[in-house]
Residue, then its C-alpha position, 0 to 999 in steps of 0.5 A: m461186750p465182756l462183763k467187768s469183774d467186781p473188785l469185791q468178788t475178786e477179793v473174796k475169790a482170792l481169800k477163798e483160794e488163800m484159805t484153801l491153801q492154808e487148809e491144805e498146809n494145815t492138813i499137811n502139818r497135821q499129818e506131819l505132826a501125827e507122823t512125828q507123834k507116831r515116831m516118838e511113841k515108837m522110840e519110847e517103846i524101843l527105849k522101854d524095851t531096851q531098858e527092860k533088856w538092860t536089866r543085868q544078865r549075868d553068866h557064870n563068869e560074872s560078866n554083864r551083857f545087854h542087847c541094844s536095838g539101835a543108836g543112843q545112850f544106855q545106862c547100866k543099872y548095876t554099874n552106872l556105866v553109860f554106853e553111847m552107841k552108834e548102831k545096834a550091838e551087844v555089849l559084854y562087860s565085867i569088873v576086873s582087879w587092878g593089878s600091879v601091871q596096870l598100876d605100874g607107871m601111873g606116877q601121881m595118879q591112882p585108881a578112882g573107880p573099878l577097872y572095866n573090861i568092855d567088849c562089843s562089835e568094832g565101831s558100834m560104840c563111840k563114847l563111854h561115860l564112867p561114874h565118879c564119886e567126886i563132890n566138886s566135879d566142876k573143880i576137878q576137870t583137870e584132876l581126872a583121867v581114864a586109863h586104857f589098857s590094850d596089848g600091854n600098853v597104857e593110854i591116858i585119856q583126857p575127858l571130853k567132859v566131866t559132869e556131876t556124876h560121870v567122866i565122858i571120853d571118846i573111844k575107838n578100841l575096846s578093852l580095859y578102862g579105869l578111872l584115875i585121879k591125881i594123888f592129893f597130899e590132903d585127903k578130901p571127902i568123896k561120895a560114898q555108901v555104907l551097905l548093911f547085910y545081916k546074918d543069923i547065928p544058929g543057936r538058942t541065943k538068937k543072935r545075928k551079925l550085922h556086916m557093914h561095907l564102906l565103899p565109894q559110891n561108884v563101886p557097884v553093890i553086890e546083890h545079897n538076899m540079906y541086904i538091908e535097904s537103907s539110906s546108904t549115901c554119905q560122904l567119907v574121907p579116904r584113909k580116915p578111921y570110922r567106927p559104928r555108934c549103936e547100943h548093945y553091940k560088939c564090933q570087930p574090929q572096933t575101927e576101920i580105915f576107909e580105903l578106896d576099894s575099886a571093886p565089889t567085895i564080899t568081905p565086910h569091913l566091920r562086923l557087929h554082933e548083937p541080940r535080936s533087937q533093933f539095930t540103930p547103926n551110925a558111922e562116925n564122922s559124916c555118914 
C-alpha cells in the first residue's frame, strides 16, 4: 500500500524548489549586473580616452581634428562644437571667414557665429550642435537658423532644437556651416567675453601694454602665452561703445564699438599703456 504524502512535506519541498529557482534567477541577475558594470566601465574608459584625444590637434593650416572611436556625442574644448557621430570616424574642421559670397542673399539674416568648414567620412556624422551666444534661448527658436554652403549653393536649415548653449541640426553633406540670426532693429545684449593679453615694452621705463578683446562668447579664444586668466564672461550690446575704466592708463582708442566679430582675431580692440603696477580694468556698461 503506497504511503500518503504529508501535505506539510509537500509544501516544504515546493518552497525549496521555489527558493532554488529564485537563487538561480538571482545568480543570473548578478551576472547580468556584473556584465553591465563591465560594459559601463569600458565605455567610461573609451569616453576618457576619446576626451583625451579630443584635445586640439592643429596642423600648419590651423585645422583641428579628432579621432572618434565609436558612436556618441563629442564636444570640442576649443570651439564648443558638438559632433553627434554614428560610427568611428576622423573629423577635420576649421574656421573660415564670412565672405561676400556667403553673405549675399541672406536677406534679413546676419552671421551669429563663426563659419566652420567641416569634413569627415560620409554618413558617419548625423547631427551638428553649433554654439550660440543668445541669452533668452527659449524665446528665439524661430530667430536662429544655420546656413549650409555647398557647391556654390546655400541652404537655410531650421533647427531641430535650440538649447541654452547650442543650435542642433540634422546634417547629410558636410562643407561650410554657419549660424544665422534675424536682424533686429533694436540691439539686445548677448553673452560675450572680455579677453586680456599683456605685452612688455622694452626700455628703462618698464612699461607694458594691455590688449583687450571684446568678442561674442561663441567665438573661440586664440591661445597666447601672454593671456591673462580672468573672469571674462559678461553681457555686451552689439554696436554699442565701450571703454575701460581703470587708473593710471592711456587707452588707444578711448572707446570701441562692440561688433559681432565671427572669427578669432589677433588684433586687439583696445590697447592700454601703463607703468608696471596693478591693472584694475573694467569695461563700461554690463561687463
